[in-house]
All heavy atoms as a GROMACS GRO file, in nm:
protein
  569
    1MET      N    1  -3.511  -0.400   2.385
    1MET     CA    2  -3.371  -0.359   2.415
    1MET      C    3  -3.278  -0.449   2.340
    1MET      O    4  -3.181  -0.407   2.285
    1MET     CB    5  -3.351  -0.374   2.569
    1MET     CG    6  -3.212  -0.331   2.605
    1MET     SD    7  -3.186  -0.155   2.584
    1MET     CE    8  -3.030  -0.138   2.650
    2LYS      N    9  -3.302  -0.581   2.338
    2LYS     CA   10  -3.222  -0.674   2.271
    2LYS      C   11  -3.221  -0.652   2.119
    2LYS      O   12  -3.122  -0.667   2.050
    2LYS     CB   13  -3.265  -0.824   2.295
    2LYS     CG   14  -3.236  -0.872   2.426
    2LYS     CD   15  -3.272  -1.013   2.448
    2LYS     CE   16  -3.242  -1.058   2.592
    2LYS     NZ   17  -3.281  -1.199   2.614
    3ARG      N   18  -3.336  -0.607   2.072
    3ARG     CA   19  -3.348  -0.578   1.930
    3ARG      C   20  -3.258  -0.457   1.889
    3ARG      O   21  -3.192  -0.455   1.786
    3ARG     CB   22  -3.489  -0.549   1.884
    3ARG     CG   23  -3.508  -0.519   1.747
    3ARG     CD   24  -3.654  -0.498   1.704
    3ARG     NE   25  -3.709  -0.630   1.689
    3ARG     CZ   26  -3.840  -0.658   1.677
    3ARG    NH1   27  -3.927  -0.563   1.677
    3ARG    NH2   28  -3.885  -0.780   1.654
    4LYS      N   29  -3.249  -0.358   1.976
    4LYS     CA   30  -3.172  -0.236   1.956
    4LYS      C   31  -3.018  -0.280   1.957
    4LYS      O   32  -2.946  -0.236   1.878
    4LYS     CB   33  -3.197  -0.134   2.062
    4LYS     CG   34  -3.327  -0.062   2.042
    4LYS     CD   35  -3.344   0.048   2.145
    4LYS     CE   36  -3.481   0.109   2.129
    4LYS     NZ   37  -3.499   0.218   2.229
    5LEU      N   38  -2.982  -0.368   2.052
    5LEU     CA   39  -2.839  -0.411   2.059
    5LEU      C   40  -2.805  -0.492   1.935
    5LEU      O   41  -2.700  -0.476   1.880
    5LEU     CB   42  -2.820  -0.496   2.186
    5LEU     CG   43  -2.818  -0.414   2.316
    5LEU    CD1   44  -2.800  -0.507   2.432
    5LEU    CD2   45  -2.704  -0.312   2.313
    6ALA      N   46  -2.897  -0.579   1.890
    6ALA     CA   47  -2.868  -0.660   1.770
    6ALA      C   48  -2.853  -0.569   1.651
    6ALA      O   49  -2.769  -0.595   1.564
    6ALA     CB   50  -2.982  -0.765   1.745
    7TYR      N   51  -2.942  -0.465   1.636
    7TYR     CA   52  -2.934  -0.376   1.527
    7TYR      C   53  -2.807  -0.300   1.530
    7TYR      O   54  -2.735  -0.287   1.424
    7TYR     CB   55  -3.050  -0.276   1.535
    7TYR     CG   56  -3.052  -0.172   1.427
    7TYR    CD1   57  -3.087  -0.206   1.292
    7TYR    CD2   58  -3.015  -0.047   1.451
    7TYR    CE1   59  -3.084  -0.115   1.191
    7TYR    CE2   60  -3.009   0.050   1.353
    7TYR     CZ   61  -3.042   0.018   1.218
    7TYR     OH   62  -3.044   0.108   1.123
    8ALA      N   63  -2.763  -0.253   1.645
    8ALA     CA   64  -2.638  -0.178   1.658
    8ALA      C   65  -2.517  -0.269   1.622
    8ALA      O   66  -2.424  -0.225   1.554
    8ALA     CB   67  -2.623  -0.123   1.795
    9ALA      N   68  -2.524  -0.391   1.672
    9ALA     CA   69  -2.415  -0.484   1.639
    9ALA      C   70  -2.410  -0.519   1.489
    9ALA      O   71  -2.293  -0.520   1.434
    9ALA     CB   72  -2.429  -0.612   1.721
   10SER      N   73  -2.524  -0.538   1.428
   10SER     CA   74  -2.523  -0.564   1.285
   10SER      C   75  -2.471  -0.445   1.205
   10SER      O   76  -2.400  -0.461   1.107
   10SER     CB   77  -2.655  -0.612   1.232
   10SER     OG   78  -2.751  -0.515   1.249
   11LEU      N   79  -2.511  -0.329   1.248
   11LEU     CA   80  -2.464  -0.205   1.178
   11LEU      C   81  -2.314  -0.189   1.193
   11LEU      O   82  -2.245  -0.154   1.098
   11LEU     CB   83  -2.536  -0.085   1.237
   11LEU     CG   84  -2.510   0.048   1.172
   11LEU    CD1   85  -2.555   0.052   1.022
   11LEU    CD2   86  -2.581   0.154   1.244
   12LEU      N   87  -2.265  -0.220   1.308
   12LEU     CA   88  -2.118  -0.213   1.333
   12LEU      C   89  -2.044  -0.318   1.245
   12LEU      O   90  -1.936  -0.286   1.189
   12LEU     CB   91  -2.084  -0.232   1.478
   12LEU     CG   92  -1.937  -0.229   1.519
   12LEU    CD1   93  -1.885  -0.088   1.494
   12LEU    CD2   94  -1.924  -0.260   1.665
   13LEU      N   95  -2.099  -0.438   1.235
   13LEU     CA   96  -2.044  -0.544   1.154
   13LEU      C   97  -2.036  -0.503   1.010
   13LEU      O   98  -1.941  -0.518   0.941
   13LEU     CB   99  -2.120  -0.675   1.166
   13LEU     CG  100  -2.069  -0.787   1.086
   13LEU    CD1  101  -1.932  -0.829   1.127
   13LEU    CD2  102  -2.172  -0.904   1.097
   14VAL      N  103  -2.143  -0.442   0.958
   14VAL     CA  104  -2.145  -0.396   0.816
   14VAL      C  105  -2.044  -0.284   0.797
   14VAL      O  106  -1.968  -0.290   0.697
   14VAL     CB  107  -2.290  -0.352   0.777
   14VAL    CG1  108  -2.289  -0.284   0.647
   14VAL    CG2  109  -2.386  -0.474   0.772
   15ALA      N  110  -2.037  -0.194   0.890
   15ALA     CA  111  -1.936  -0.084   0.873
   15ALA      C  112  -1.794  -0.139   0.869
   15ALA      O  113  -1.710  -0.095   0.795
   15ALA     CB  114  -1.954   0.015   0.989
   16CYS      N  115  -1.767  -0.233   0.962
   16CYS     CA  116  -1.632  -0.295   0.965
   16CYS      C  117  -1.604  -0.372   0.836
   16CYS      O  118  -1.483  -0.376   0.790
   16CYS     CB  119  -1.614  -0.381   1.091
   16CYS     SG  120  -1.608  -0.289   1.239
   17THR      N  121  -1.701  -0.434   0.780
   17THR     CA  122  -1.681  -0.517   0.660
   17THR      C  123  -1.642  -0.427   0.543
   17THR      O  124  -1.549  -0.462   0.467
   17THR     CB  125  -1.809  -0.590   0.622
   17THR    OG1  126  -1.847  -0.675   0.733
   17THR    CG2  127  -1.792  -0.678   0.500
   18PHE      N  128  -1.708  -0.312   0.533
   18PHE     CA  129  -1.674  -0.215   0.422
   18PHE      C  130  -1.533  -0.158   0.434
   18PHE      O  131  -1.476  -0.116   0.336
   18PHE     CB  132  -1.778  -0.108   0.411
   18PHE     CG  133  -1.906  -0.152   0.350
   18PHE    CD1  134  -2.030  -0.138   0.422
   18PHE    CD2  135  -1.908  -0.207   0.219
   18PHE    CE1  136  -2.145  -0.181   0.361
   18PHE    CE2  137  -2.023  -0.257   0.162
   18PHE     CZ  138  -2.142  -0.242   0.233
   19THR      N  139  -1.482  -0.147   0.560
   19THR     CA  140  -1.355  -0.084   0.578
   19THR      C  141  -1.250  -0.184   0.624
   19THR      O  142  -1.144  -0.147   0.672
   19THR     CB  143  -1.361   0.027   0.682
   19THR    OG1  144  -1.408  -0.028   0.807
   19THR    CG2  145  -1.456   0.138   0.637
   20ALA      N  146  -1.268  -0.314   0.601
   20ALA     CA  147  -1.179  -0.414   0.652
   20ALA      C  148  -1.038  -0.397   0.599
   20ALA      O  149  -0.941  -0.414   0.665
   20ALA     CB  150  -1.232  -0.559   0.621
   21CYS      N  151  -1.028  -0.368   0.469
   21CYS     CA  152  -0.888  -0.350   0.411
   21CYS      C  153  -0.815  -0.240   0.474
   21CYS      O  154  -0.699  -0.249   0.505
   21CYS     CB  155  -0.902  -0.333   0.259
   21CYS     SG  156  -0.953  -0.480   0.168
   22ASP      N  157  -0.890  -0.124   0.498
   22ASP     CA  158  -0.818  -0.014   0.561
   22ASP      C  159  -0.786  -0.044   0.704
   22ASP      O  160  -0.678   0.000   0.750
   22ASP     CB  161  -0.910   0.105   0.560
   22ASP     CG  162  -0.943   0.163   0.417
   22ASP    OD1  163  -0.848   0.145   0.331
   22ASP    OD2  164  -1.046   0.218   0.390
   23MET      N  165  -0.866  -0.118   0.776
   23MET     CA  166  -0.826  -0.153   0.910
   23MET      C  167  -0.712  -0.246   0.922
   23MET      O  168  -0.632  -0.240   1.014
   23MET     CB  169  -0.951  -0.220   0.978
   23MET     CG  170  -1.068  -0.120   1.005
   23MET     SD  171  -1.218  -0.195   1.070
   23MET     CE  172  -1.171  -0.334   1.155
   24LEU      N  173  -0.693  -0.328   0.819
   24LEU     CA  174  -0.583  -0.424   0.826
   24LEU      C  175  -0.460  -0.368   0.752
   24LEU      O  176  -0.357  -0.434   0.743
   24LEU     CB  177  -0.622  -0.555   0.747
   24LEU     CG  178  -0.736  -0.631   0.814
   24LEU    CD1  179  -0.776  -0.749   0.729
   24LEU    CD2  180  -0.696  -0.676   0.950
   25GLY      N  181  -0.460  -0.240   0.710
   25GLY     CA  182  -0.346  -0.180   0.645
   25GLY      C  183  -0.335  -0.217   0.495
   25GLY      O  184  -0.237  -0.196   0.434
   26GLY      N  185  -0.433  -0.278   0.441
   26GLY     CA  186  -0.437  -0.316   0.300
   26GLY      C  187  -0.475  -0.197   0.215
   26GLY      O  188  -0.439  -0.086   0.238
   27GLY      N  189  -0.553  -0.226   0.112
   27GLY     CA  190  -0.594  -0.123   0.018
   27GLY      C  191  -0.499  -0.109  -0.098
   27GLY      O  192  -0.426  -0.203  -0.126
   28CYS      N  193  -0.503   0.004  -0.159
   28CYS     CA  194  -0.419   0.026  -0.275
   28CYS      C  195  -0.335   0.153  -0.260
   28CYS      O  196  -0.371   0.240  -0.181
   28CYS     CB  197  -0.509   0.044  -0.398
   28CYS     SG  198  -0.612  -0.099  -0.438
   29GLN      N  199  -0.223   0.155  -0.330
   29GLN     CA  200  -0.131   0.271  -0.325
   29GLN      C  201  -0.073   0.289  -0.462
   29GLN      O  202  -0.059   0.193  -0.539
   29GLN     CB  203  -0.016   0.255  -0.225
   29GLN     CG  204  -0.062   0.261  -0.084
   29GLN     CD  205   0.053   0.264   0.012
   29GLN    OE1  206   0.162   0.212  -0.018
   29GLN    NE2  207   0.036   0.316   0.129
   30THR      N  208  -0.031   0.408  -0.498
   30THR     CA  209   0.038   0.442  -0.619
   30THR      C  210   0.186   0.430  -0.592
   30THR      O  211   0.239   0.491  -0.506
   30THR     CB  212  -0.003   0.581  -0.670
   30THR    OG1  213  -0.143   0.588  -0.686
   30THR    CG2  214   0.067   0.614  -0.802
   31CYS      N  215   0.252   0.347  -0.678
   31CYS     CA  216   0.396   0.319  -0.655
   31CYS      C  217   0.471   0.338  -0.787
   31CYS      O  218   0.413   0.324  -0.900
   31CYS     CB  219   0.417   0.167  -0.612
   31CYS     SG  220   0.339   0.127  -0.462
   32GLN      N  221   0.597   0.374  -0.777
   32GLN     CA  222   0.683   0.388  -0.889
   32GLN      C  223   0.824   0.357  -0.847
   32GLN      O  224   0.861   0.366  -0.728
   32GLN     CB  225   0.677   0.524  -0.950
   32GLN     CG  226   0.729   0.639  -0.860
   32GLN     CD  227   0.719   0.774  -0.925
   32GLN    OE1  228   0.653   0.785  -1.031
   32GLN    NE2  229   0.772   0.872  -0.861
   33THR      N  230   0.914   0.322  -0.940
   33THR     CA  231   1.054   0.306  -0.912
   33THR      C  232   1.125   0.439  -0.919
   33THR      O  233   1.082   0.527  -1.003
   33THR     CB  234   1.120   0.211  -1.008
   33THR    OG1  235   1.102   0.257  -1.142
   33THR    CG2  236   1.066   0.068  -0.992
   34VAL      N  237   1.215   0.461  -0.832
   34VAL     CA  238   1.298   0.584  -0.832
   34VAL      C  239   1.445   0.543  -0.829
   34VAL      O  240   1.482   0.461  -0.743
   34VAL     CB  241   1.264   0.674  -0.712
   34VAL    CG1  242   1.345   0.805  -0.721
   34VAL    CG2  243   1.114   0.711  -0.709
   35SER      N  244   1.534   0.596  -0.918
   35SER     CA  245   1.671   0.564  -0.917
   35SER      C  246   1.751   0.684  -0.863
   35SER      O  247   1.724   0.794  -0.898
   35SER     CB  248   1.711   0.535  -1.060
   35SER     OG  249   1.651   0.423  -1.112
   36TYR      N  250   1.843   0.650  -0.775
   36TYR     CA  251   1.926   0.756  -0.708
   36TYR      C  252   2.074   0.729  -0.742
   36TYR      O  253   2.120   0.614  -0.747
   36TYR     CB  254   1.909   0.742  -0.560
   36TYR     CG  255   1.772   0.780  -0.506
   36TYR    CD1  256   1.674   0.684  -0.493
   36TYR    CD2  257   1.745   0.906  -0.469
   36TYR    CE1  258   1.547   0.719  -0.444
   36TYR    CE2  259   1.616   0.945  -0.423
   36TYR     CZ  260   1.521   0.847  -0.407
   36TYR     OH  261   1.397   0.886  -0.361
   37GLU      N  262   2.144   0.842  -0.758
   37GLU     CA  263   2.293   0.837  -0.771
   37GLU      C  264   2.345   0.937  -0.675
   37GLU      O  265   2.307   1.057  -0.680
   37GLU     CB  266   2.332   0.869  -0.918
   37GLU     CG  267   2.480   0.854  -0.940
   37GLU     CD  268   2.512   0.867  -1.087
   37GLU    OE1  269   2.454   0.956  -1.153
   37GLU    OE2  270   2.603   0.788  -1.132
   38ASN      N  271   2.430   0.897  -0.588
   38ASN     CA  272   2.488   0.979  -0.487
   38ASN      C  273   2.385   1.039  -0.398
   38ASN      O  274   2.388   1.160  -0.352
   38ASN     CB  275   2.582   1.087  -0.537
   38ASN     CG  276   2.699   1.015  -0.607
   38ASN    OD1  277   2.756   0.923  -0.564
   38ASN    ND2  278   2.736   1.080  -0.718
   39GLY      N  279   2.268   0.970  -0.376
   39GLY     CA  280   2.166   1.022  -0.294
   39GLY      C  281   2.066   1.113  -0.359
   39GLY      O  282   1.967   1.164  -0.302
   40ASN      N  283   2.089   1.142  -0.486
   40ASN     CA  284   2.002   1.231  -0.563
   40ASN      C  285   1.922   1.152  -0.663
   40ASN      O  286   1.977   1.071  -0.739
   40ASN     CB  287   2.091   1.333  -0.641
   40ASN     CG  288   2.169   1.426  -0.545
   40ASN    OD1  289   2.121   1.474  -0.448
   40ASN    ND2  290   2.297   1.436  -0.575
   41PRO      N  291   1.789   1.182  -0.669
   41PRO     CA  292   1.701   1.113  -0.771
   41PRO      C  293   1.742   1.156  -0.914
   41PRO      O  294   1.761   1.266  -0.942
   41PRO     CB  295   1.565   1.155  -0.733
   41PRO     CG  296   1.576   1.279  -0.652
   41PRO     CD  297   1.706   1.275  -0.591
   42ILE      N  298   1.761   1.049  -0.996
   42ILE     CA  299   1.794   1.075  -1.137
   42ILE      C  300   1.694   1.027  -1.239
   42ILE      O  301   1.697   1.061  -1.358
   42ILE     CB  302   1.939   1.019  -1.169
   42ILE    CG1  303   1.943   0.872  -1.149
   42ILE    CG2  304   2.043   1.099  -1.089
   42ILE    CD1  305   2.067   0.810  -1.200
   43ASP      N  306   1.608   0.934  -1.193
   43ASP     CA  307   1.510   0.874  -1.287
   43ASP      C  308   1.388   0.821  -1.209
   43ASP      O  309   1.408   0.768  -1.100
   43ASP     CB  310   1.573   0.763  -1.366
   43ASP     CG  311   1.488   0.711  -1.474
   43ASP    OD1  312   1.423   0.795  -1.548
   43ASP    OD2  313   1.485   0.586  -1.507
   44TRP      N  314   1.274   0.842  -1.268
   44TRP     CA  315   1.144   0.798  -1.209
   44TRP      C  316   1.077   0.706  -1.307
   44TRP      O  317   1.068   0.731  -1.422
   44TRP     CB  318   1.057   0.913  -1.176
   44TRP     CG  319   1.106   1.008  -1.071
   44TRP    CD1  320   1.078   1.007  -0.940
   44TRP    CD2  321   1.200   1.108  -1.092
   44TRP    NE1  322   1.152   1.097  -0.873
   44TRP    CE2  323   1.230   1.164  -0.958
   44TRP    CE3  324   1.274   1.164  -1.198
   44TRP    CZ2  325   1.312   1.273  -0.944
   44TRP    CZ3  326   1.361   1.268  -1.182
   44TRP    CH2  327   1.376   1.320  -1.057
   45GLY      N  328   1.019   0.597  -1.250
   45GLY     CA  329   0.933   0.512  -1.330
   45GLY      C  330   0.795   0.565  -1.344
   45GLY      O  331   0.765   0.670  -1.282
   46THR      N  332   0.712   0.502  -1.423
   46THR     CA  333   0.569   0.544  -1.442
   46THR      C  334   0.491   0.500  -1.320
   46THR      O  335   0.491   0.380  -1.288
   46THR     CB  336   0.512   0.478  -1.567
   46THR    OG1  337   0.598   0.512  -1.681
   46THR    CG2  338   0.372   0.524  -1.590
   47PRO      N  339   0.422   0.596  -1.253
   47PRO     CA  340   0.343   0.552  -1.136
   47PRO      C  341   0.229   0.464  -1.184
   47PRO      O  342   0.168   0.488  -1.285
   47PRO     CB  343   0.291   0.691  -1.084
   47PRO     CG  344   0.378   0.797  -1.150
   47PRO     CD  345   0.422   0.737  -1.275
   48ALA      N  346   0.196   0.368  -1.096
   48ALA     CA  347   0.081   0.280  -1.123
   48ALA      C  348   0.022   0.238  -0.984
   48ALA      O  349   0.088   0.245  -0.882
   48ALA     CB  350   0.124   0.157  -1.200
   49GLU      N  351  -0.103   0.207  -0.988
   49GLU     CA  352  -0.173   0.162  -0.860
   49GLU      C  353  -0.160   0.012  -0.837
   49GLU      O  354  -0.176  -0.069  -0.933
   49GLU     CB  355  -0.322   0.198  -0.868
   49GLU     CG  356  -0.395   0.175  -0.740
   49GLU     CD  357  -0.536   0.222  -0.737
   49GLU    OE1  358  -0.615   0.165  -0.813
   49GLU    OE2  359  -0.563   0.320  -0.673
   50TYR      N  360  -0.117  -0.025  -0.724
   50TYR     CA  361  -0.098  -0.164  -0.680
   50TYR      C  362  -0.181  -0.191  -0.555
   50TYR      O  363  -0.196  -0.106  -0.467
   50TYR     CB  364   0.050  -0.192  -0.654
   50TYR     CG  365   0.138  -0.177  -0.777
   50TYR    CD1  366   0.200  -0.057  -0.799
   50TYR    CD2  367   0.155  -0.282  -0.864
   50TYR    CE1  368   0.282  -0.039  -0.914
   50TYR    CE2  369   0.235  -0.272  -0.983
   50TYR     CZ  370   0.301  -0.148  -1.000
   50TYR     OH  371   0.375  -0.131  -1.115
   51CYS      N  372  -0.242  -0.309  -0.555
   51CYS     CA  373  -0.323  -0.352  -0.441
   51CYS      C  374  -0.290  -0.490  -0.393
   51CYS      O  375  -0.221  -0.561  -0.459
   51CYS     CB  376  -0.474  -0.354  -0.488
   51CYS     SG  377  -0.533  -0.204  -0.551
   52ASP      N  378  -0.335  -0.515  -0.272
   52ASP     CA  379  -0.323  -0.649  -0.209
   52ASP      C  380  -0.185  -0.716  -0.223
   52ASP      O  381  -0.082  -0.657  -0.183
   52ASP     CB  382  -0.431  -0.736  -0.266
   52ASP     CG  383  -0.573  -0.680  -0.252
   52ASP    OD1  384  -0.595  -0.615  -0.147
   52ASP    OD2  385  -0.651  -0.686  -0.342
   53ASP      N  386  -0.178  -0.832  -0.276
   53ASP     CA  387  -0.052  -0.909  -0.277
   53ASP      C  388   0.056  -0.838  -0.361
   53ASP      O  389   0.174  -0.844  -0.329
   53ASP     CB  390  -0.073  -1.052  -0.334
   53ASP     CG  391  -0.151  -1.137  -0.242
   53ASP    OD1  392  -0.159  -1.109  -0.118
   53ASP    OD2  393  -0.213  -1.236  -0.291
   54ASP      N  394   0.016  -0.773  -0.471
   54ASP     CA  395   0.113  -0.702  -0.552
   54ASP      C  396   0.180  -0.586  -0.472
   54ASP      O  397   0.293  -0.558  -0.484
   54ASP     CB  398   0.048  -0.641  -0.677
   54ASP     CG  399  -0.006  -0.752  -0.774
   54ASP    OD1  400   0.063  -0.856  -0.772
   54ASP    OD2  401  -0.098  -0.725  -0.847
   55LEU      N  402   0.095  -0.518  -0.396
   55LEU     CA  403   0.150  -0.410  -0.308
   55LEU      C  404   0.244  -0.466  -0.202
   55LEU      O  405   0.353  -0.403  -0.176
   55LEU     CB  406   0.031  -0.333  -0.242
   55LEU     CG  407   0.071  -0.214  -0.161
   55LEU    CD1  408   0.148  -0.106  -0.238
   55LEU    CD2  409  -0.055  -0.151  -0.098
   56VAL      N  410   0.209  -0.572  -0.141
   56VAL     CA  411   0.299  -0.630  -0.039
   56VAL      C  412   0.426  -0.676  -0.104
   56VAL      O  413   0.535  -0.648  -0.048
   56VAL     CB  414   0.230  -0.756   0.033
   56VAL    CG1  415   0.328  -0.832   0.116
   56VAL    CG2  416   0.105  -0.710   0.108
   57THR      N  417   0.423  -0.726  -0.222
   57THR     CA  418   0.547  -0.775  -0.289
   57THR      C  419   0.635  -0.651  -0.316
   57THR      O  420   0.754  -0.660  -0.300
   57THR     CB  421   0.509  -0.845  -0.425
   57THR    OG1  422   0.433  -0.959  -0.392
   57THR    CG2  423   0.637  -0.879  -0.501
   58ILE      N  424   0.577  -0.541  -0.371
   58ILE     CA  425   0.657  -0.425  -0.397
   58ILE      C  426   0.716  -0.364  -0.269
   58ILE      O  427   0.834  -0.332  -0.267
   58ILE     CB  428   0.566  -0.318  -0.466
   58ILE    CG1  429   0.547  -0.364  -0.613
   58ILE    CG2  430   0.624  -0.180  -0.463
   58ILE    CD1  431   0.446  -0.282  -0.689
   59LYS      N  432   0.633  -0.359  -0.165
   59LYS     CA  433   0.690  -0.301  -0.040
   59LYS      C  434   0.798  -0.388   0.023
   59LYS      O  435   0.873  -0.331   0.102
   59LYS     CB  436   0.570  -0.276   0.056
   59LYS     CG  437   0.483  -0.163   0.022
   59LYS     CD  438   0.390  -0.131   0.129
   59LYS     CE  439   0.332   0.008   0.103
   59LYS     NZ  440   0.272   0.065   0.222
   60THR      N  441   0.806  -0.514  -0.007
   60THR     CA  442   0.907  -0.601   0.053
   60THR      C  443   1.030  -0.620  -0.044
   60THR      O  444   1.119  -0.694  -0.009
   60THR     CB  445   0.852  -0.735   0.091
   60THR    OG1  446   0.790  -0.799  -0.019
   60THR    CG2  447   0.747  -0.717   0.201
   61THR      N  448   1.028  -0.557  -0.161
   61THR     CA  449   1.138  -0.565  -0.253
   61THR      C  450   1.252  -0.472  -0.213
   61THR      O  451   1.230  -0.354  -0.200
   61THR     CB  452   1.093  -0.528  -0.398
   61THR    OG1  453   0.981  -0.616  -0.436
   61THR    CG2  454   1.202  -0.542  -0.501
   62PRO      N  455   1.368  -0.531  -0.186
   62PRO     CA  456   1.480  -0.444  -0.147
   62PRO      C  457   1.534  -0.363  -0.262
   62PRO      O  458   1.520  -0.399  -0.377
   62PRO     CB  459   1.586  -0.548  -0.101
   62PRO     CG  460   1.552  -0.671  -0.171
   62PRO     CD  461   1.405  -0.667  -0.197
   63PRO      N  462   1.594  -0.249  -0.223
   63PRO     CA  463   1.660  -0.166  -0.332
   63PRO      C  464   1.776  -0.246  -0.402
   63PRO      O  465   1.836  -0.330  -0.339
   63PRO     CB  466   1.716  -0.049  -0.257
   63PRO     CG  467   1.651  -0.049  -0.128
   63PRO     CD  468   1.608  -0.187  -0.094
   64THR      N  469   1.800  -0.217  -0.529
   64THR     CA  470   1.914  -0.276  -0.601
   64THR      C  471   2.010  -0.167  -0.643
   64THR      O  472   1.961  -0.058  -0.682
   64THR     CB  473   1.865  -0.357  -0.722
   64THR    OG1  474   1.793  -0.265  -0.813
   64THR    CG2  475   1.770  -0.469  -0.686
   65THR      N  476   2.136  -0.195  -0.632
   65THR     CA  477   2.236  -0.103  -0.675
   65THR      C  478   2.322  -0.168  -0.785
   65THR      O  479   2.387  -0.270  -0.769
   65THR     CB  480   2.326  -0.062  -0.558
   65THR    OG1  481   2.244  -0.007  -0.453
   65THR    CG2  482   2.432   0.042  -0.597
   66ILE      N  483   2.332  -0.088  -0.900
   66ILE     CA  484   2.412  -0.133  -1.012
   66ILE      C  485   2.496  -0.013  -1.059
   66ILE      O  486   2.437   0.097  -1.086
   66ILE     CB  487   2.326  -0.188  -1.129
   66ILE    CG1  488   2.248  -0.310  -1.079
   66ILE    CG2  489   2.413  -0.218  -1.250
   66ILE    CD1  490   2.149  -0.362  -1.178
   67ASN      N  491   2.630  -0.027  -1.058
   67ASN     CA  492   2.718   0.084  -1.105
   67ASN      C  493   2.692   0.212  -1.030
   67ASN      O  494   2.691   0.323  -1.094
   67ASN     CB  495   2.713   0.102  -1.256
   67ASN     CG  496   2.763  -0.019  -1.333
   67ASN    OD1  497   2.850  -0.091  -1.287
   67ASN    ND2  498   2.708  -0.042  -1.447
   68GLY      N  499   2.669   0.208  -0.902
   68GLY     CA  500   2.651   0.324  -0.816
   68GLY      C  501   2.506   0.385  -0.827
   68GLY      O  502   2.478   0.489  -0.763
   69VAL      N  503   2.417   0.324  -0.904
   69VAL     CA  504   2.277   0.374  -0.916
   69VAL      C  505   2.189   0.282  -0.838
   69VAL      O  506   2.181   0.158  -0.870
   69VAL     CB  507   2.238   0.388  -1.061
   69VAL    CG1  508   2.092   0.431  -1.073
   69VAL    CG2  509   2.314   0.486  -1.136
   70THR      N  510   2.125   0.331  -0.740
   70THR     CA  511   2.029   0.255  -0.656
   70THR      C  512   1.889   0.276  -0.699
   70THR      O  513   1.844   0.393  -0.710
   70THR     CB  514   2.048   0.291  -0.508
   70THR    OG1  515   2.182   0.263  -0.469
   70THR    CG2  516   1.955   0.208  -0.418
   71THR      N  517   1.810   0.168  -0.724
   71THR     CA  518   1.676   0.178  -0.769
   71THR      C  519   1.587   0.113  -0.664
   71THR      O  520   1.623   0.001  -0.618
   71THR     CB  521   1.649   0.111  -0.901
   71THR    OG1  522   1.737   0.173  -1.004
   71THR    CG2  523   1.507   0.124  -0.951
   72GLN      N  524   1.485   0.179  -0.624
   72GLN     CA  525   1.395   0.128  -0.521
   72GLN      C  526   1.251   0.173  -0.556
   72GLN      O  527   1.223   0.265  -0.631
   72GLN     CB  528   1.429   0.178  -0.382
   72GLN     CG  529   1.414   0.334  -0.371
   72GLN     CD  530   1.469   0.382  -0.235
   72GLN    OE1  531   1.572   0.326  -0.186
   72GLN    NE2  532   1.407   0.480  -0.175
   73TRP      N  533   1.156   0.097  -0.495
   73TRP     CA  534   1.014   0.130  -0.514
   73TRP      C  535   0.973   0.230  -0.403
   73TRP      O  536   1.022   0.226  -0.290
   73TRP     CB  537   0.924   0.007  -0.490
   73TRP     CG  538   0.928  -0.084  -0.601
   73TRP    CD1  539   1.006  -0.199  -0.616
   73TRP    CD2  540   0.844  -0.083  -0.714
   73TRP    NE1  541   0.967  -0.259  -0.741
   73TRP    CE2  542   0.869  -0.186  -0.801
   73TRP    CE3  543   0.746   0.012  -0.761
   73TRP    CZ2  544   0.810  -0.205  -0.924
   73TRP    CZ3  545   0.682  -0.004  -0.880
   73TRP    CH2  546   0.712  -0.119  -0.958
   74GLU      N  547   0.894   0.330  -0.442
   74GLU     CA  548   0.837   0.430  -0.354
   74GLU      C  549   0.689   0.431  -0.377
   74GLU      O  550   0.643   0.444  -0.487
   74GLU     CB  551   0.900   0.563  -0.371
   74GLU     CG  552   1.049   0.569  -0.330
   74GLU     CD  553   1.116   0.703  -0.338
   74GLU    OE1  554   1.049   0.799  -0.371
   74GLU    OE2  555   1.239   0.707  -0.307
   75CYS      N  556   0.609   0.425  -0.262
   75CYS     CA  557   0.463   0.426  -0.270
   75CYS      C  558   0.411   0.539  -0.189
   75CYS      O  559   0.459   0.575  -0.085
   75CYS     CB  560   0.410   0.294  -0.221
   75CYS     SG  561   0.467   0.148  -0.309
   76ASN      N  562   0.289   0.586  -0.230
   76ASN     CA  563   0.219   0.690  -0.148
   76ASN      C  564   0.070   0.667  -0.162
   76ASN      O  565   0.021   0.595  -0.244
   76ASN     CB  566   0.264   0.827  -0.180
   76ASN     CG  567   0.251   0.857  -0.324
   76ASN    OD1  568   0.164   0.808  -0.396
   76ASN    ND2  569   0.332   0.948  -0.376
   0.00000   0.00000   0.00000
């Protein structure tokens, strides 16, 4: 019985290890800059995949507005 429990626990540990980034909300996403004028999109940056610290940095970057054009990062 103890052997079965140890086996189940180790299997669960391995499964959690492989999905740890997904469980913590990490992973990778495709992001690009989008520029808006009067609430309408007027320009899109080139989409690229960002992961880990780079993704966190992008997601915490506030939008910038210059001459009525607001540019912000959008990820999916």
